[in-house]
PDB file as gemmi writes it, atoms N, CA and C in Angstrom:
CRYST1    1.000    1.000    1.000  90.00  90.00  90.00 P 1                      
ATOM      1  N   MET A   1       0.801  -1.172   0.055  1.00  0.00           N  
ATOM      2  CA  MET A   1       0.041   0.038  -0.016  1.00  0.00           C  
ATOM      3  C   MET A   1       0.880   1.275  -0.033  1.00  0.00           C  
ATOM      4  N   THR A   2       1.990   1.258   0.670  1.00  0.00           N  
ATOM      5  CA  THR A   2       2.874   2.429   0.743  1.00  0.00           C  
ATOM      6  C   THR A   2       3.477   2.735  -0.654  1.00  0.00           C  
ATOM      7  N   ILE A   3       3.816   1.666  -1.407  1.00  0.00           N  
ATOM      8  CA  ILE A   3       4.396   1.829  -2.717  1.00  0.00           C  
ATOM      9  C   ILE A   3       3.372   2.517  -3.623  1.00  0.00           C  
ATOM     10  N   ALA A   4       2.116   2.115  -3.512  1.00  0.00           N  
ATOM     11  CA  ALA A   4       1.022   2.611  -4.351  1.00  0.00           C  
ATOM     12  C   ALA A   4       0.774   4.158  -4.022  1.00  0.00           C  
ATOM     13  N   LYS A   5       0.814   4.444  -2.691  1.00  0.00           N  
ATOM     14  CA  LYS A   5       0.654   5.879  -2.346  1.00  0.00           C  
ATOM     15  C   LYS A   5       1.829   6.711  -2.847  1.00  0.00           C  
ATOM     16  N   THR A   6       3.025   6.213  -2.810  1.00  0.00           N  
ATOM     17  CA  THR A   6       4.176   6.949  -3.257  1.00  0.00           C  
ATOM     18  C   THR A   6       4.048   7.123  -4.764  1.00  0.00           C  
ATOM     19  N   ALA A   7       3.669   6.036  -5.471  1.00  0.00           N  
ATOM     20  CA  ALA A   7       3.573   6.182  -6.956  1.00  0.00           C  
ATOM     21  C   ALA A   7       2.500   7.195  -7.311  1.00  0.00           C  
ATOM     22  N   PHE A   8       1.380   7.172  -6.627  1.00  0.00           N  
ATOM     23  CA  PHE A   8       0.321   8.096  -6.861  1.00  0.00           C  
ATOM     24  C   PHE A   8       0.816   9.524  -6.646  1.00  0.00           C  
ATOM     25  N   GLY A   9       1.442   9.698  -5.508  1.00  0.00           N  
ATOM     26  CA  GLY A   9       1.990  11.097  -5.169  1.00  0.00           C  
ATOM     27  C   GLY A   9       2.937  11.561  -6.178  1.00  0.00           C  
ATOM     28  N   THR A  10       3.857  10.783  -6.683  1.00  0.00           N  
ATOM     29  CA  THR A  10       4.782  11.154  -7.621  1.00  0.00           C  
ATOM     30  C   THR A  10       4.062  11.473  -8.991  1.00  0.00           C  
ATOM     31  N   ALA A  11       3.108  10.669  -9.435  1.00  0.00           N  
ATOM     32  CA  ALA A  11       2.339  10.900 -10.581  1.00  0.00           C  
ATOM     33  C   ALA A  11       1.575  12.215 -10.478  1.00  0.00           C  
ATOM     34  N   PHE A  12       0.964  12.465  -9.301  1.00  0.00           N  
ATOM     35  CA  PHE A  12       0.189  13.754  -9.168  1.00  0.00           C  
ATOM     36  C   PHE A  12       1.139  14.958  -9.180  1.00  0.00           C  
ATOM     37  N   ALA A  13       2.283  14.844  -8.563  1.00  0.00           N  
ATOM     38  CA  ALA A  13       3.250  15.920  -8.558  1.00  0.00           C  
ATOM     39  C   ALA A  13       3.725  16.206  -9.953  1.00  0.00           C  
ATOM     40  N   ALA A  14       4.031  15.154 -10.801  1.00  0.00           N  
ATOM     41  CA  ALA A  14       4.446  15.337 -12.097  1.00  0.00           C  
ATOM     42  C   ALA A  14       3.359  16.000 -12.937  1.00  0.00           C  
ATOM     43  N   SER A  15       2.163  15.533 -12.832  1.00  0.00           N  
ATOM     44  CA  SER A  15       1.028  16.156 -13.555  1.00  0.00           C  
ATOM     45  C   SER A  15       0.841  17.575 -13.230  1.00  0.00           C  
ATOM     46  N   LEU A  16       0.973  17.943 -11.909  1.00  0.00           N  
ATOM     47  CA  LEU A  16       0.852  19.316 -11.538  1.00  0.00           C  
ATOM     48  C   LEU A  16       1.938  20.198 -12.109  1.00  0.00           C  
ATOM     49  N   ALA A  17       3.168  19.689 -12.144  1.00  0.00           N  
ATOM     50  CA  ALA A  17       4.336  20.517 -12.676  1.00  0.00           C  
ATOM     51  C   ALA A  17       4.113  20.669 -14.193  1.00  0.00           C  
ATOM     52  N   LEU A  18       3.650  19.642 -14.853  1.00  0.00           N  
ATOM     53  CA  LEU A  18       3.422  19.784 -16.339  1.00  0.00           C  
ATOM     54  C   LEU A  18       2.264  20.836 -16.546  1.00  0.00           C  
ATOM     55  N   GLY A  19       1.296  20.793 -15.761  1.00  0.00           N  
ATOM     56  CA  GLY A  19       0.175  21.696 -15.948  1.00  0.00           C  
ATOM     57  C   GLY A  19       0.691  23.129 -15.668  1.00  0.00           C  
ATOM     58  N   LEU A  20       1.498  23.380 -14.701  1.00  0.00           N  
ATOM     59  CA  LEU A  20       2.012  24.737 -14.374  1.00  0.00           C  
ATOM     60  C   LEU A  20       2.906  25.200 -15.564  1.00  0.00           C  
ATOM     61  N   ALA A  21       3.748  24.257 -16.085  1.00  0.00           N  
ATOM     62  CA  ALA A  21       4.629  24.607 -17.146  1.00  0.00           C  
ATOM     63  C   ALA A  21       3.849  24.996 -18.413  1.00  0.00           C  
ATOM     64  N   ALA A  22       2.773  24.260 -18.705  1.00  0.00           N  
ATOM     65  CA  ALA A  22       1.922  24.504 -19.855  1.00  0.00           C  
ATOM     66  C   ALA A  22       1.246  25.880 -19.721  1.00  0.00           C  
ATOM     67  N   GLY A  23       0.824  26.099 -18.544  1.00  0.00           N  
ATOM     68  CA  GLY A  23       0.202  27.490 -18.237  1.00  0.00           C  
ATOM     69  C   GLY A  23       1.146  28.599 -18.442  1.00  0.00           C  
ATOM     70  N   ALA A  24       2.384  28.435 -17.955  1.00  0.00           N  
ATOM     71  CA  ALA A  24       3.347  29.513 -18.188  1.00  0.00           C  
ATOM     72  C   ALA A  24       3.721  29.745 -19.659  1.00  0.00           C  
ATOM     73  N   ALA A  25       3.823  28.569 -20.417  1.00  0.00           N  
ATOM     74  CA  ALA A  25       4.068  28.698 -21.847  1.00  0.00           C  
ATOM     75  C   ALA A  25       2.922  29.455 -22.523  1.00  0.00           C  
ATOM     76  N   HIS A  26       1.756  29.149 -22.122  1.00  0.00           N  
ATOM     77  CA  HIS A  26       0.525  29.813 -22.761  1.00  0.00           C  
ATOM     78  C   HIS A  26       0.549  31.350 -22.451  1.00  0.00           C  
ATOM     79  N   ALA A  27       0.922  31.683 -21.263  1.00  0.00           N  
ATOM     80  CA  ALA A  27       0.979  33.112 -20.847  1.00  0.00           C  
ATOM     81  C   ALA A  27       2.016  33.801 -21.701  1.00  0.00           C  
ATOM     82  N   ALA A  28       3.112  33.175 -22.005  1.00  0.00           N  
ATOM     83  CA  ALA A  28       4.137  33.802 -22.827  1.00  0.00           C  
ATOM     84  C   ALA A  28       3.655  33.973 -24.243  1.00  0.00           C  
ATOM     85  N   ASP A  29       2.805  33.135 -24.716  1.00  0.00           N  
ATOM     86  CA  ASP A  29       2.267  33.367 -26.077  1.00  0.00           C  
ATOM     87  C   ASP A  29       1.064  34.306 -26.173  1.00  0.00           C  
ATOM     88  N   ALA A  30       0.602  34.709 -25.046  1.00  0.00           N  
ATOM     89  CA  ALA A  30      -0.539  35.672 -25.068  1.00  0.00           C  
ATOM     90  C   ALA A  30      -0.077  37.026 -25.544  1.00  0.00           C  
ATOM     91  N   LYS A  31      -0.979  37.647 -26.337  1.00  0.00           N  
ATOM     92  CA  LYS A  31      -0.690  38.993 -26.958  1.00  0.00           C  
ATOM     93  C   LYS A  31      -0.911  40.028 -25.870  1.00  0.00           C  
ATOM     94  N   PRO A  32      -0.066  41.059 -25.919  1.00  0.00           N  
ATOM     95  CA  PRO A  32      -0.301  42.099 -24.932  1.00  0.00           C  
ATOM     96  C   PRO A  32      -1.574  42.878 -25.223  1.00  0.00           C  
ATOM     97  N   ALA A  33      -2.177  43.479 -24.175  1.00  0.00           N  
ATOM     98  CA  ALA A  33      -3.413  44.223 -24.379  1.00  0.00           C  
ATOM     99  C   ALA A  33      -3.073  45.428 -25.319  1.00  0.00           C  
ATOM    100  N   MET A  34      -3.994  45.690 -26.176  1.00  0.00           N  
ATOM    101  CA  MET A  34      -3.789  46.824 -27.123  1.00  0.00           C  
ATOM    102  C   MET A  34      -4.975  47.821 -26.985  1.00  0.00           C  
ATOM    103  N   GLU A  35      -4.685  49.040 -27.456  1.00  0.00           N  
ATOM    104  CA  GLU A  35      -5.696  50.097 -27.463  1.00  0.00           C  
ATOM    105  C   GLU A  35      -5.628  50.861 -28.747  1.00  0.00           C  
ATOM    106  N   LYS A  36      -6.700  51.531 -29.113  1.00  0.00           N  
ATOM    107  CA  LYS A  36      -6.767  52.398 -30.268  1.00  0.00           C  
ATOM    108  C   LYS A  36      -6.106  53.717 -29.854  1.00  0.00           C  
ATOM    109  N   CYS A  37      -5.145  54.109 -30.756  1.00  0.00           N  
ATOM    110  CA  CYS A  37      -4.457  55.338 -30.515  1.00  0.00           C  
ATOM    111  C   CYS A  37      -4.674  56.263 -31.747  1.00  0.00           C  
ATOM    112  N   TYR A  38      -5.258  57.418 -31.584  1.00  0.00           N  
ATOM    113  CA  TYR A  38      -5.542  58.360 -32.606  1.00  0.00           C  
ATOM    114  C   TYR A  38      -4.434  59.261 -32.948  1.00  0.00           C  
ATOM    115  N   GLY A  39      -4.257  59.602 -34.207  1.00  0.00           N  
ATOM    116  CA  GLY A  39      -3.286  60.722 -34.547  1.00  0.00           C  
ATOM    117  C   GLY A  39      -1.803  60.192 -34.592  1.00  0.00           C  
ATOM    118  N   VAL A  40      -1.517  58.916 -34.608  1.00  0.00           N  
ATOM    119  CA  VAL A  40      -0.128  58.506 -34.562  1.00  0.00           C  
ATOM    120  C   VAL A  40       0.344  57.789 -35.828  1.00  0.00           C  
ATOM    121  N   ALA A  41      -0.626  57.391 -36.761  1.00  0.00           N  
ATOM    122  CA  ALA A  41      -0.249  56.672 -37.896  1.00  0.00           C  
ATOM    123  C   ALA A  41       0.215  57.581 -39.034  1.00  0.00           C  
ATOM    124  N   GLN A  42       1.064  57.044 -39.884  1.00  0.00           N  
ATOM    125  CA  GLN A  42       1.498  57.754 -41.096  1.00  0.00           C  
ATOM    126  C   GLN A  42       0.495  57.455 -42.182  1.00  0.00           C  
ATOM    127  N   ALA A  43       0.497  58.215 -43.200  1.00  0.00           N  
ATOM    128  CA  ALA A  43      -0.428  58.047 -44.360  1.00  0.00           C  
ATOM    129  C   ALA A  43      -0.361  56.583 -44.848  1.00  0.00           C  
ATOM    130  N   GLY A  44      -1.560  55.969 -45.045  1.00  0.00           N  
ATOM    131  CA  GLY A  44      -1.643  54.655 -45.466  1.00  0.00           C  
ATOM    132  C   GLY A  44      -1.232  53.514 -44.442  1.00  0.00           C  
ATOM    133  N   LYS A  45      -0.991  53.821 -43.229  1.00  0.00           N  
ATOM    134  CA  LYS A  45      -0.528  52.865 -42.237  1.00  0.00           C  
ATOM    135  C   LYS A  45      -1.517  52.804 -41.042  1.00  0.00           C  
ATOM    136  N   ASN A  46      -2.738  53.362 -41.153  1.00  0.00           N  
ATOM    137  CA  ASN A  46      -3.684  53.326 -40.049  1.00  0.00           C  
ATOM    138  C   ASN A  46      -4.385  51.951 -40.050  1.00  0.00           C  
ATOM    139  N   ASP A  47      -4.955  51.575 -38.946  1.00  0.00           N  
ATOM    140  CA  ASP A  47      -5.636  50.299 -38.832  1.00  0.00           C  
ATOM    141  C   ASP A  47      -7.088  50.465 -39.235  1.00  0.00           C  
ATOM    142  N   CYS A  48      -7.723  51.671 -38.985  1.00  0.00           N  
ATOM    143  CA  CYS A  48      -9.136  51.880 -39.367  1.00  0.00           C  
ATOM    144  C   CYS A  48      -9.538  53.340 -39.125  1.00  0.00           C  
ATOM    145  N   ALA A  49     -10.816  53.562 -39.402  1.00  0.00           N  
ATOM    146  CA  ALA A  49     -11.492  54.913 -39.167  1.00  0.00           C  
ATOM    147  C   ALA A  49     -10.594  56.038 -39.698  1.00  0.00           C  
ATOM    148  N   ALA A  50     -10.456  56.139 -40.940  1.00  0.00           N  
ATOM    149  CA  ALA A  50      -9.620  57.206 -41.557  1.00  0.00           C  
ATOM    150  C   ALA A  50     -10.378  58.416 -42.005  1.00  0.00           C  
ATOM    151  N   GLY A  51     -11.637  58.623 -41.565  1.00  0.00           N  
ATOM    152  CA  GLY A  51     -12.348  59.732 -41.827  1.00  0.00           C  
ATOM    153  C   GLY A  51     -13.158  59.641 -43.132  1.00  0.00           C  
ATOM    154  N   PRO A  52     -13.888  60.768 -43.537  1.00  0.00           N  
ATOM    155  CA  PRO A  52     -14.757  60.793 -44.669  1.00  0.00           C  
ATOM    156  C   PRO A  52     -14.004  60.403 -45.966  1.00  0.00           C  
ATOM    157  N   GLY A  53     -14.644  59.624 -46.743  1.00  0.00           N  
ATOM    158  CA  GLY A  53     -14.039  59.238 -48.077  1.00  0.00           C  
ATOM    159  C   GLY A  53     -13.016  58.079 -48.037  1.00  0.00           C  
ATOM    160  N   THR A  54     -12.864  57.542 -46.912  1.00  0.00           N  
ATOM    161  CA  THR A  54     -12.014  56.399 -46.751  1.00  0.00           C  
ATOM    162  C   THR A  54     -12.806  55.138 -46.268  1.00  0.00           C  
ATOM    163  N   SER A  55     -12.286  53.927 -46.571  1.00  0.00           N  
ATOM    164  CA  SER A  55     -13.021  52.802 -46.212  1.00  0.00           C  
ATOM    165  C   SER A  55     -12.509  52.202 -44.873  1.00  0.00           C  
ATOM    166  N   CYS A  56     -11.234  52.162 -44.716  1.00  0.00           N  
ATOM    167  CA  CYS A  56     -10.719  51.611 -43.423  1.00  0.00           C  
ATOM    168  C   CYS A  56      -9.185  51.469 -43.444  1.00  0.00           C  
ATOM    169  N   ALA A  57      -8.712  50.305 -42.992  1.00  0.00           N  
ATOM    170  CA  ALA A  57      -7.310  50.139 -42.834  1.00  0.00           C  
ATOM    171  C   ALA A  57      -6.528  50.489 -44.103  1.00  0.00           C  
ATOM    172  N   GLY A  58      -5.420  51.262 -43.848  1.00  0.00           N  
ATOM    173  CA  GLY A  58      -4.495  51.653 -44.941  1.00  0.00           C  
ATOM    174  C   GLY A  58      -4.970  52.767 -45.799  1.00  0.00           C  
ATOM    175  N   THR A  59      -6.060  53.426 -45.439  1.00  0.00           N  
ATOM    176  CA  THR A  59      -6.659  54.420 -46.356  1.00  0.00           C  
ATOM    177  C   THR A  59      -6.415  55.898 -45.808  1.00  0.00           C  
ATOM    178  N   GLN A  60      -5.706  56.123 -44.779  1.00  0.00           N  
ATOM    179  CA  GLN A  60      -5.416  57.383 -44.262  1.00  0.00           C  
ATOM    180  C   GLN A  60      -4.691  58.207 -45.320  1.00  0.00           C  
ATOM    181  N   LYS A  61      -5.082  59.477 -45.513  1.00  0.00           N  
ATOM    182  CA  LYS A  61      -4.467  60.232 -46.600  1.00  0.00           C  
ATOM    183  C   LYS A  61      -3.368  61.086 -46.118  1.00  0.00           C  
ATOM    184  N   SER A  62      -3.256  61.462 -44.892  1.00  0.00           N  
ATOM    185  CA  SER A  62      -2.039  62.260 -44.444  1.00  0.00           C  
ATOM    186  C   SER A  62      -1.463  61.686 -43.137  1.00  0.00           C  
ATOM    187  N   ASP A  63      -0.250  62.025 -42.906  1.00  0.00           N  
ATOM    188  CA  ASP A  63       0.419  61.620 -41.720  1.00  0.00           C  
ATOM    189  C   ASP A  63      -0.190  62.211 -40.468  1.00  0.00           C  
ATOM    190  N   TYR A  64      -0.334  61.401 -39.351  1.00  0.00           N  
ATOM    191  CA  TYR A  64      -0.856  61.846 -38.031  1.00  0.00           C  
ATOM    192  C   TYR A  64      -2.248  62.356 -38.144  1.00  0.00           C  
ATOM    193  N   GLN A  65      -3.118  61.853 -38.959  1.00  0.00           N  
ATOM    194  CA  GLN A  65      -4.448  62.342 -39.084  1.00  0.00           C  
ATOM    195  C   GLN A  65      -5.205  62.016 -37.817  1.00  0.00           C  
ATOM    196  N   GLY A  66      -5.807  62.978 -37.162  1.00  0.00           N  
ATOM    197  CA  GLY A  66      -6.388  62.941 -35.823  1.00  0.00           C  
ATOM    198  C   GLY A  66      -7.580  62.018 -35.696  1.00  0.00           C  
ATOM    199  N   ASN A  67      -8.287  61.724 -36.814  1.00  0.00           N  
ATOM    200  CA  ASN A  67      -9.470  60.949 -36.715  1.00  0.00           C  
ATOM    201  C   ASN A  67      -9.306  59.509 -37.132  1.00  0.00           C  
ATOM    202  N   SER A  68      -8.039  59.075 -37.338  1.00  0.00           N  
ATOM    203  CA  SER A  68      -7.713  57.663 -37.661  1.00  0.00           C  
ATOM    204  C   SER A  68      -6.843  57.101 -36.482  1.00  0.00           C  
ATOM    205  N   TRP A  69      -6.887  55.857 -36.393  1.00  0.00           N  
ATOM    206  CA  TRP A  69      -6.190  55.198 -35.302  1.00  0.00           C  
ATOM    207  C   TRP A  69      -5.368  54.043 -35.621  1.00  0.00           C  
ATOM    208  N   LYS A  70      -4.410  53.693 -34.781  1.00  0.00           N  
ATOM    209  CA  LYS A  70      -3.501  52.572 -34.964  1.00  0.00           C  
ATOM    210  C   LYS A  70      -3.520  51.813 -33.608  1.00  0.00           C  
ATOM    211  N   LEU A  71      -3.511  50.510 -33.704  1.00  0.00           N  
ATOM    212  CA  LEU A  71      -3.468  49.755 -32.404  1.00  0.00           C  
ATOM    213  C   LEU A  71      -2.011  49.806 -31.860  1.00  0.00           C  
ATOM    214  N   VAL A  72      -1.980  50.190 -30.598  1.00  0.00           N  
ATOM    215  CA  VAL A  72      -0.654  50.197 -29.881  1.00  0.00           C  
ATOM    216  C   VAL A  72      -0.818  49.499 -28.566  1.00  0.00           C  
ATOM    217  N   LYS A  73       0.249  49.117 -27.919  1.00  0.00           N  
ATOM    218  CA  LYS A  73       0.230  48.375 -26.645  1.00  0.00           C  
ATOM    219  C   LYS A  73      -0.444  49.327 -25.648  1.00  0.00           C  
ATOM    220  N   ALA A  74      -1.313  48.737 -24.913  1.00  0.00           N  
ATOM    221  CA  ALA A  74      -2.157  49.424 -23.883  1.00  0.00           C  
ATOM    222  C   ALA A  74      -1.269  50.244 -23.004  1.00  0.00           C  
ATOM    223  N   GLY A  75      -1.680  51.525 -22.700  1.00  0.00           N  
ATOM    224  CA  GLY A  75      -0.946  52.318 -21.771  1.00  0.00           C  
ATOM    225  C   GLY A  75       0.163  53.223 -22.390  1.00  0.00           C  
ATOM    226  N   THR A  76       0.351  52.979 -23.692  1.00  0.00           N  
ATOM    227  CA  THR A  76       1.545  53.747 -24.337  1.00  0.00           C  
ATOM    228  C   THR A  76       1.029  54.903 -25.261  1.00  0.00           C  
ATOM    229  N   CYS A  77      -0.232  54.936 -25.565  1.00  0.00           N  
ATOM    230  CA  CYS A  77      -0.767  55.883 -26.542  1.00  0.00           C  
ATOM    231  C   CYS A  77      -0.372  57.321 -26.285  1.00  0.00           C  
ATOM    232  N   THR A  78      -0.742  57.834 -25.176  1.00  0.00           N  
ATOM    233  CA  THR A  78      -0.565  59.224 -24.882  1.00  0.00           C  
ATOM    234  C   THR A  78       0.903  59.686 -24.663  1.00  0.00           C  
ATOM    235  N   ALA A  79       1.798  58.651 -24.637  1.00  0.00           N  
ATOM    236  CA  ALA A  79       3.255  58.885 -24.594  1.00  0.00           C  
ATOM    237  C   ALA A  79       3.916  58.970 -25.955  1.00  0.00           C  
ATOM    238  N   ILE A  80       3.222  58.633 -26.987  1.00  0.00           N  
ATOM    239  CA  ILE A  80       3.705  58.638 -28.349  1.00  0.00           C  
ATOM    240  C   ILE A  80       3.730  60.061 -28.877  1.00  0.00           C  
ATOM    241  N   LYS A  81       4.952  60.543 -29.306  1.00  0.00           N  
ATOM    242  CA  LYS A  81       5.079  61.926 -29.704  1.00  0.00           C  
ATOM    243  C   LYS A  81       5.120  61.927 -31.208  1.00  0.00           C  
ATOM    244  N   THR A  82       4.415  62.868 -31.801  1.00  0.00           N  
ATOM    245  CA  THR A  82       4.441  63.046 -33.241  1.00  0.00           C  
ATOM    246  C   THR A  82       4.694  64.560 -33.537  1.00  0.00           C  
ATOM    247  N   PRO A  83       4.981  64.919 -34.770  1.00  0.00           N  
ATOM    248  CA  PRO A  83       5.108  66.332 -35.153  1.00  0.00           C  
ATOM    249  C   PRO A  83       3.846  67.166 -34.845  1.00  0.00           C  
ATOM    250  N   LYS A  84       2.696  66.479 -34.675  1.00  0.00           N  
ATOM    251  CA  LYS A  84       1.449  67.152 -34.425  1.00  0.00           C  
ATOM    252  C   LYS A  84       0.936  67.037 -33.007  1.00  0.00           C  
ATOM    253  N   GLY A  85       1.861  66.585 -32.102  1.00  0.00           N  
ATOM    254  CA  GLY A  85       1.521  66.353 -30.732  1.00  0.00           C  
ATOM    255  C   GLY A  85       1.608  64.963 -30.308  1.00  0.00           C  
ATOM    256  N   THR A  86       0.921  64.618 -29.248  1.00  0.00           N  
ATOM    257  CA  THR A  86       0.916  63.250 -28.725  1.00  0.00           C  
ATOM    258  C   THR A  86      -0.299  62.434 -29.220  1.00  0.00           C  
ATOM    259  N   GLY A  87      -0.210  61.144 -29.068  1.00  0.00           N  
ATOM    260  CA  GLY A  87      -1.327  60.298 -29.404  1.00  0.00           C  
ATOM    261  C   GLY A  87      -2.443  60.504 -28.482  1.00  0.00           C  
ATOM    262  N   SER A  88      -3.671  60.234 -28.939  1.00  0.00           N  
ATOM    263  CA  SER A  88      -4.907  60.459 -28.169  1.00  0.00           C  
ATOM    264  C   SER A  88      -5.736  59.215 -28.144  1.00  0.00           C  
ATOM    265  N   LEU A  89      -6.447  59.019 -27.038  1.00  0.00           N  
ATOM    266  CA  LEU A  89      -7.366  57.824 -26.900  1.00  0.00           C  
ATOM    267  C   LEU A  89      -8.664  58.137 -27.533  1.00  0.00           C  
ATOM    268  N   THR A  90      -8.951  59.386 -27.888  1.00  0.00           N  
ATOM    269  CA  THR A  90     -10.133  59.731 -28.653  1.00  0.00           C  
ATOM    270  C   THR A  90      -9.865  60.509 -29.978  1.00  0.00           C  
ATOM    271  N   PRO A  91     -10.726  60.435 -30.944  1.00  0.00           N  
ATOM    272  CA  PRO A  91     -10.459  61.118 -32.202  1.00  0.00           C  
ATOM    273  C   PRO A  91     -10.335  62.663 -31.910  1.00  0.00           C  
ATOM    274  N   ARG A  92      -9.598  63.369 -32.675  1.00  0.00           N  
ATOM    275  CA  ARG A  92      -9.468  64.752 -32.616  1.00  0.00           C  
ATOM    276  C   ARG A  92      -9.694  65.469 -33.869  1.00  0.00           C  
TER     277      ARG A  92                                                      
END                                                                             
């Protein structure tokens, strides 16, 4: 009976370790949180919402257009500096 308990304990510990390792690997593969940042994209490099007369991604007509956005890592938008000011979380 002692051998069976030891074997079960060892198998349980190994399963737990593998599960934790798999969880850590999955976390490393997870994409960082992203947010829309207005006014930071260059012409033709926006992700969407490029204003009147445009359909969406890649249609921005001028650099740093305030009503178009680009996805950036969450928390970094307002720190992005452009010749027209900093990034904005809302259209301008």
